[in-house]
VEXDREN-2710 file (C-alpha; in Angstrom, 1 decimal):
% VEXDREN-2710
k/r/px/py/pz
1/MET/86.8/17.8/111.1
2/ASN/90.0/16.0/112.4
3/GLN/93.5/17.0/111.2
4/LYS/93.9/14.0/108.8
5/HIS/90.7/14.9/107.0
6/THR/91.8/18.6/107.0
7/TYR/95.0/17.7/105.3
8/LEU/93.2/15.6/102.7
9/PHE/90.7/18.3/102.1
10/GLU/93.2/21.1/101.8
11/MET/95.4/19.1/99.4
12/ASN/92.5/18.4/97.2
13/ARG/91.3/22.0/97.3
14/ILE/94.6/23.3/96.1
15/ALA/95.5/20.5/93.7
16/ILE/92.3/19.6/91.9
17/PRO/91.9/23.0/90.1
18/LEU/95.5/22.8/89.1
19/ILE/95.2/19.2/87.9
20/LEU/92.0/20.0/85.9
21/SER/93.6/23.0/84.2
22/THR/96.6/20.9/83.4
23/VAL/94.4/18.1/82.1
24/THR/92.8/20.4/79.6
25/SER/96.2/21.9/78.6
26/VAL/97.7/18.4/78.0
27/LEU/94.6/17.1/76.1
28/MET/94.6/20.2/73.9
29/GLY/98.4/19.7/73.4
30/ILE/97.8/16.2/72.3
31/ILE/95.2/17.3/69.8
32/ASP/97.6/20.1/68.6
33/GLN/100.3/17.5/68.2
34/ALA/97.8/15.3/66.3
35/PHE/97.2/18.1/63.8
36/VAL/100.9/18.4/63.2
37/GLY/101.3/14.6/63.1
38/HIS/98.9/14.6/60.1
39/ILE/101.1/17.0/58.1
40/SER/104.2/14.8/57.9
41/LEU/106.6/12.7/60.0
42/ASP/109.3/15.3/59.5
43/ALA/107.0/18.0/60.8
44/TYR/105.9/16.0/63.8
45/ALA/109.5/15.1/64.7
46/GLY/110.8/18.7/64.3
47/VAL/107.9/20.4/66.1
48/GLY/107.9/17.8/68.9
49/LEU/111.6/18.4/69.6
50/VAL/111.2/22.2/69.6
51/CYS/108.1/22.0/72.0
52/SER/109.9/19.6/74.3
53/CYS/113.1/21.7/74.6
54/VAL/111.4/25.1/74.8
55/ASN/108.9/23.9/77.3
56/SER/111.7/22.4/79.4
57/LEU/113.5/25.8/79.3
58/VAL/110.3/27.5/80.4
59/GLY/109.9/24.9/83.1
60/VAL/113.3/25.7/84.5
61/LEU/112.6/29.4/84.5
62/GLY/109.3/28.6/86.1
63/ALA/111.4/28.6/89.3
64/PHE/110.9/32.4/89.2
65/SER/107.2/31.8/90.0
66/ILE/108.1/29.4/92.8
67/VAL/110.2/32.0/94.4
68/PHE/107.5/34.6/94.1
69/ASN/105.1/32.1/95.7
70/ILE/107.3/31.7/98.7
71/THR/107.9/35.5/99.0
72/GLY/104.3/36.4/98.3
73/ALA/102.8/34.0/100.8
74/ARG/105.1/35.2/103.5
75/LEU/104.3/38.9/102.8
76/ARG/100.6/38.2/102.6
77/GLY/100.7/36.3/105.9
78/ALA/102.4/39.3/107.4
79/ASP/99.7/41.6/105.9
80/ASP/102.5/43.5/104.1
81/GLU/100.6/44.7/101.0
82/LYS/103.2/47.3/100.1
83/ASN/106.1/44.9/99.8
84/LEU/103.9/42.3/98.2
85/ARG/103.2/44.7/95.3
86/GLU/106.9/45.5/95.2
87/ALA/107.8/41.8/94.9
88/PHE/105.3/41.3/92.2
89/THR/106.7/44.3/90.2
90/VAL/110.3/43.0/90.6
91/TRP/109.4/39.6/89.3
92/PHE/107.3/41.0/86.5
93/LEU/110.3/42.9/85.3
94/ILE/112.6/39.8/85.7
95/CYS/110.2/37.5/83.8
96/ALA/109.6/40.0/81.0
97/GLY/113.3/40.8/80.6
98/VAL/114.6/37.3/80.7
99/GLY/111.8/36.0/78.4
100/ILE/112.3/38.7/75.7
101/SER/116.1/38.1/75.8
102/LEU/115.6/34.4/75.2
103/PHE/113.1/35.0/72.4
104/LEU/115.7/37.1/70.6
105/LEU/118.5/34.6/71.1
106/LEU/116.4/31.7/69.9
107/ASN/115.4/33.6/66.8
108/ILE/119.0/34.5/65.9
109/PHE/120.6/31.1/66.6
110/CYS/117.7/28.7/65.8
111/VAL/119.3/27.0/62.8
112/PRO/122.8/26.4/64.5
113/ILE/121.0/25.2/67.7
114/LEU/118.8/22.7/65.9
115/GLY/121.3/21.6/63.3
116/ALA/124.6/21.3/65.2
117/GLY/123.1/20.8/68.6
118/PHE/120.3/18.3/67.9
119/GLY/121.6/16.8/64.6
120/LEU/118.5/17.8/62.6
121/THR/118.9/17.9/58.8
122/GLY/116.8/18.4/55.7
123/GLU/113.1/18.8/55.9
124/THR/113.0/18.1/59.7
125/LEU/115.4/21.0/60.3
126/ARG/113.4/23.3/58.0
127/GLU/110.1/22.5/59.8
128/ALA/111.7/22.8/63.3
129/ALA/113.4/26.1/62.5
130/GLY/110.3/27.7/61.0
131/TYR/108.2/26.6/64.0
132/LEU/110.8/27.8/66.6
133/ARG/111.1/31.3/65.1
134/ILE/107.4/31.9/66.1
135/PHE/107.0/29.6/69.0
136/SER/110.0/31.2/70.9
137/LEU/107.6/34.1/71.7
138/SER/105.9/31.6/74.1
139/VAL/108.9/32.0/76.5
140/PRO/108.2/35.5/77.7
141/LEU/104.4/34.9/77.5
142/ASN/104.6/31.7/79.6
143/LEU/106.9/33.2/82.2
144/LEU/104.4/36.0/82.8
145/ILE/101.5/33.6/82.9
146/PHE/103.4/31.5/85.5
147/LEU/103.9/34.6/87.6
148/TYR/100.1/35.4/87.5
149/ASN/99.5/31.7/88.4
150/GLY/101.6/32.4/91.5
151/VAL/99.4/35.4/92.3
152/PHE/96.3/33.3/92.2
153/LYS/97.9/30.6/94.4
154/VAL/99.0/33.3/97.0
155/PHE/95.5/34.6/97.2
156/ARG/93.9/31.1/97.1
157/LYS/92.1/31.8/93.8
158/THR/93.2/28.8/91.7
159/GLY/89.7/28.5/90.3
160/HIS/90.5/31.4/88.0
161/ILE/93.4/29.3/86.5
162/LEU/91.0/26.5/85.6
163/GLY/88.4/28.8/84.0
164/VAL/90.8/30.8/81.9
165/THR/92.7/27.6/80.8
166/LEU/89.5/26.0/79.5
167/LEU/88.7/29.1/77.4
168/VAL/92.2/29.6/76.1
169/ASN/92.8/26.0/75.2
170/ALA/89.6/25.9/73.2
171/VAL/90.7/29.1/71.3
172/ASN/94.1/27.5/70.7
173/ILE/92.6/24.4/69.1
174/LEU/90.3/26.4/66.9
175/LEU/93.1/28.6/65.7
176/ASP/95.5/25.7/65.1
177/TYR/92.9/23.8/63.1
178/MET/92.1/26.9/61.1
179/LEU/95.7/27.9/60.4
180/ILE/97.3/24.5/59.9
181/PHE/94.8/23.2/57.4
182/GLY/93.5/26.4/55.9
183/ARG/89.9/26.1/57.1
184/TRP/87.2/28.8/57.2
185/GLY/89.0/31.1/54.7
186/ALA/92.3/31.1/56.5
187/PRO/95.6/30.4/54.6
188/ARG/97.1/26.9/54.9
189/LEU/100.2/27.6/57.0
190/GLY/101.2/24.1/58.2
191/THR/103.6/24.1/61.2
192/SER/103.8/27.9/61.1
193/GLY/100.1/28.0/61.7
194/ALA/100.4/25.8/64.7
195/ALA/103.0/28.2/66.2
196/ILE/100.9/31.3/65.5
197/GLY/97.8/29.6/67.0
198/THR/99.6/28.7/70.2
199/VAL/101.3/32.1/70.7
200/SER/98.0/33.9/70.0
201/ALA/96.2/31.8/72.6
202/LEU/99.0/32.4/75.2
203/GLY/98.7/36.2/74.5
204/LEU/95.0/36.0/75.2
205/ASN/95.7/34.0/78.4
206/LEU/98.1/36.6/79.7
207/LEU/95.7/39.4/78.9
208/ILE/92.8/37.8/80.8
209/TYR/95.1/36.9/83.8
210/ALA/96.3/40.5/84.0
211/LEU/92.7/41.9/84.0
212/ILE/91.6/39.4/86.7
213/ALA/94.7/39.9/88.9
214/ARG/94.1/43.7/89.0
215/ARG/91.5/42.9/91.7
216/PHE/94.1/41.3/94.0
217/ILE/97.4/43.0/93.3
218/GLY/98.9/46.0/91.5
219/PHE/102.3/47.3/90.5
220/SER/104.5/49.2/92.9
221/ARG/105.1/52.8/91.8
222/GLY/108.4/53.2/93.7
223/ARG/111.5/52.9/91.4
224/GLN/114.2/53.6/94.0
225/GLY/116.6/50.7/94.3
226/ILE/114.7/48.5/91.8
227/LEU/117.9/47.2/90.2
228/VAL/119.3/46.2/93.6
229/LYS/116.1/44.3/94.4
230/ILE/116.1/42.6/91.1
231/LYS/119.7/41.4/91.8
232/GLU/118.7/40.2/95.2
233/GLN/115.7/38.2/93.9
234/LEU/117.8/36.6/91.1
235/LEU/120.4/35.5/93.6
236/PHE/117.8/34.1/95.9
237/SER/116.3/32.1/93.0
238/LEU/119.6/30.4/92.0
239/PRO/119.2/27.2/94.1
240/PHE/115.6/26.8/92.7
241/LEU/116.9/27.4/89.1
242/GLY/119.7/24.9/89.7
243/GLN/117.3/22.2/90.8
244/GLU/114.9/22.7/87.9
245/ALA/117.9/22.8/85.5
246/MET/119.2/19.5/86.7
247/GLU/115.9/17.8/85.8
248/ASP/114.7/19.7/82.8
249/ILE/117.7/21.1/80.9
250/LEU/120.2/18.3/81.8
251/PHE/117.8/15.4/81.3
252/VAL/115.3/16.6/78.7
253/VAL/117.6/18.5/76.4
254/GLY/120.4/15.9/76.8
255/LEU/118.0/13.0/76.0
256/ASN/116.6/14.8/73.0
257/MET/120.1/15.3/71.7
258/LEU/120.7/11.5/72.0
259/ILE/117.4/10.5/70.6
260/GLY/117.6/13.0/67.7
261/ARG/120.7/11.0/66.6
262/MET/118.8/7.7/66.8
263/GLY/116.7/8.8/63.9
264/THR/113.3/10.3/63.0
265/LEU/111.2/7.3/64.1
266/PRO/112.6/7.0/67.7
267/LEU/112.4/10.7/68.1
268/SER/108.8/10.8/67.0
269/ALA/107.9/7.9/69.3
270/TYR/109.7/9.6/72.2
271/ASN/107.8/12.8/71.6
272/LEU/104.5/10.9/71.2
273/LEU/105.0/9.0/74.5
274/GLY/106.0/12.3/76.2
275/GLN/102.5/13.6/75.5
276/ILE/100.9/10.6/77.1
277/ILE/103.4/10.6/80.1
278/SER/102.5/14.3/80.7
279/VAL/98.9/13.1/81.5
280/VAL/100.2/10.7/84.1
281/GLN/102.4/13.5/85.6
282/MET/99.5/15.9/86.1
283/PRO/98.5/14.7/89.6
284/MET/102.1/14.5/90.5
285/PHE/102.7/18.2/90.0
286/GLY/99.3/19.2/91.5
287/TYR/99.6/17.3/94.7
288/GLY/103.4/18.0/94.9
289/SER/102.5/21.7/94.9
290/ALA/99.8/21.3/97.5
291/ALA/102.1/19.1/99.7
292/ALA/104.9/21.7/99.5
293/SER/102.5/24.5/100.5
294/LEU/100.9/22.7/103.4
295/SER/104.3/21.3/104.6
296/SER/105.7/24.8/104.7
297/GLU/102.8/26.0/106.9
298/ALA/103.3/23.0/109.2
299/TRP/107.1/23.7/109.4
300/GLY/106.3/27.4/110.3
301/ARG/104.2/26.3/113.3
302/GLU/106.9/23.7/114.3
303/ASP/104.7/20.7/113.6
304/PRO/107.0/17.9/112.3
305/GLU/104.2/15.3/112.9
306/GLY/101.9/17.3/110.6
307/ILE/104.6/17.2/107.9
308/ARG/104.7/13.4/108.2
309/LYS/100.9/13.2/107.9
310/ILE/100.9/15.4/104.9
311/GLN/103.6/13.3/103.2
312/ARG/101.7/10.1/104.0
313/ASP/98.4/11.5/102.6
314/ALA/100.2/12.7/99.5
315/TYR/101.5/9.2/98.9
316/LEU/98.1/7.8/99.4
317/LEU/96.4/10.1/97.0
318/LEU/99.1/9.8/94.3
319/THR/99.1/6.0/94.5
320/GLY/95.4/6.0/93.7
321/TRP/95.8/8.5/90.8
322/PHE/98.7/6.5/89.3
323/LEU/96.9/3.2/89.3
324/PHE/93.8/4.7/87.8
325/LEU/95.7/6.5/85.0
326/PHE/97.9/3.5/84.3
327/VAL/94.9/1.1/83.8
328/LEU/93.0/3.7/81.8
329/ILE/95.8/4.5/79.4
330/MET/96.9/0.8/78.9
331/ALA/93.3/-0.2/78.2
332/ASN/93.0/2.4/75.5
333/ALA/96.6/2.5/74.3
334/ARG/96.0/1.9/70.6
335/PRO/93.2/4.5/70.1
336/ILE/95.2/7.1/72.1
337/ILE/98.4/6.6/70.0
338/THR/96.4/6.5/66.7
339/LEU/94.8/9.8/67.7
340/ILE/98.2/11.5/67.7
341/SER/99.6/9.8/64.6
342/ASP/98.5/7.1/62.2
343/ASP/101.9/6.2/60.9
344/PRO/102.2/2.3/61.2
345/SER/105.9/2.3/62.2
346/LEU/105.4/4.9/64.8
347/LEU/102.4/3.1/66.2
348/ALA/104.3/-0.1/66.6
349/LEU/107.3/1.4/68.4
350/ALA/105.3/3.6/70.7
351/SER/103.0/0.7/71.6
352/ALA/106.0/-1.5/72.5
353/CYS/107.6/1.2/74.8
354/LEU/104.4/2.5/76.4
355/PRO/104.2/0.2/79.5
356/ALA/107.8/1.0/80.5
357/ALA/107.3/4.7/79.9
358/LEU/104.3/4.7/82.2
359/LEU/105.7/2.4/85.0
360/ILE/108.8/4.5/85.5
361/GLN/106.6/7.4/86.6
362/ALA/105.8/5.6/89.9
363/PRO/109.2/6.5/91.5
364/ASN/108.9/9.9/89.9
365/TYR/105.7/10.4/92.0
366/GLY/107.7/9.5/95.1
367/ILE/110.5/12.0/94.2
368/THR/108.0/14.8/94.0
369/VAL/106.6/14.0/97.5
370/GLU/110.0/13.8/99.0
371/LYS/111.0/17.1/97.4
372/ALA/108.0/18.8/98.9
373/ARG/109.1/17.6/102.4
374/LEU/112.7/18.7/101.9
375/GLN/111.9/22.1/100.5
376/ALA/109.6/22.8/103.4
377/THR/112.2/21.7/106.0
378/GLY/115.2/23.6/104.6
379/HIS/117.0/20.8/102.7
380/SER/116.7/22.1/99.2
381/GLY/120.5/22.3/98.9
382/ARG/120.8/18.6/99.5
383/THR/118.0/17.9/97.1
384/LEU/119.9/19.8/94.4
385/ALA/123.1/17.8/95.1
386/VAL/121.3/14.4/94.9
387/THR/119.4/15.2/91.7
388/PHE/122.6/16.6/90.1
389/ALA/124.7/13.6/90.9
390/VAL/122.1/11.0/89.9
391/ASN/121.0/12.8/86.7
392/LEU/124.6/13.4/85.5
393/ALA/125.5/9.7/86.2
394/ALA/122.3/8.5/84.5
395/LEU/122.8/10.7/81.5
396/LEU/126.4/9.5/81.0
397/ILE/125.4/5.9/81.2
398/ILE/122.5/6.4/78.8
399/TRP/124.8/8.1/76.3
400/LEU/127.2/5.3/76.5
401/THR/124.8/2.3/76.4
402/ALA/121.4/3.3/75.1
403/ARG/120.9/2.6/71.4
404/GLN/117.2/1.6/71.6
405/LEU/114.3/3.5/73.0
406/SER/113.3/0.6/75.3
407/VAL/116.8/0.5/76.9
408/LEU/116.6/4.3/77.5
409/TYR/113.3/4.0/79.4
410/ALA/114.8/1.2/81.5
411/LEU/117.8/3.3/82.5
412/LEU/115.6/6.3/83.2
413/GLY/113.5/4.2/85.6
414/ILE/116.6/3.0/87.5
415/SER/117.7/6.7/87.8
416/TYR/114.3/7.7/89.2
417/LEU/114.4/4.8/91.7
418/VAL/117.8/5.7/92.9
419/THR/116.9/9.4/93.3
420/TRP/113.8/8.5/95.3
421/ALA/115.6/6.1/97.6
422/VAL/118.3/8.6/98.4
423/LEU/115.8/11.4/99.1
424/HIS/113.6/9.1/101.2
425/PHE/116.1/7.1/103.2
426/CYS/119.3/9.1/103.3
427/ILE/118.2/12.7/104.1
428/LYS/117.1/13.3/107.6
429/LYS/113.3/13.6/108.1
END
């Protein structure tokens, strides 16, 4: 097998299980949102905003699992099982501690955050606050799940991620249907039922992961210097947290604050389109992760030509995926949107904005490929500087000029294109 085919094979071997697991998660998430969408427009808007912001927060803190991946892969390559167990223990404590702290803070300050921060009022605020009080438990659960995902990636056992995800998502949908609508003898809990179903499924996910991972890795029994090691790992993770924060916290939370003030209808349309966009982004994250891993290996063996081939193959694969998903979604746009919500006004606005929302993901694909190259070759600091500058400028322009959802998507697309161009042309390859 020649090297080109080897790179293509390895990228598919790493990425496809991750993509398939994400596919099922997103599809189940769409069904979950559809359940809430049939409660009321206020419930859909409030729950959608909470999910978007909490998931963005978890996405930023998911940098912890990226750092563990880097550390764990190096230690496993060096056959250093003792320090690998120690690294896993340190990151388990970090994820649990940070997650539980945020769970408590979100519960205490949920109403001020949603009311003063996002401008929610009335029934929308009530639905969102009730949902957040329960759903905030997903923060520690997801951080630990991401850590175990890192374990499976280090040991090349990503098939476990797919199998468990399929099971847990099915359980999540059944619980949500039962608790939201009061089926099969369960109480009718509405949005609270959706939160309980999701958190219960995440708890099951974590339990199964922990049982499976016991075959690969255990906890370190040594406690000496554990606080020092936690501090060292947190400091090491700061650049990764910064980069994730620029994209998820600055953009997603900032945009939600703006859109929340546009009104319930634009907020609902933005949340609905976000569910569809997440489908298009699945290959982007899967192949981005694969390209970063393979590029790091090539950099370690001083093979810059290999990195260029990996980057080229990643662009090739992602172009095919983007075209396929764009055509598929546009050909079935109305049924997909109607599945999530049958509100006529929401259907009209979401349908009008869908093409732009999908097309701007093309430069976003390119950004992911460029980041994989830059992280592998030691340019993560420059990547952080570029994303910070462009995102901040874009957010300011959007706040000053965007009064309609279509204008917002156009400005987002320009910011993605500028970021990709700077990363591709202006940072040394």
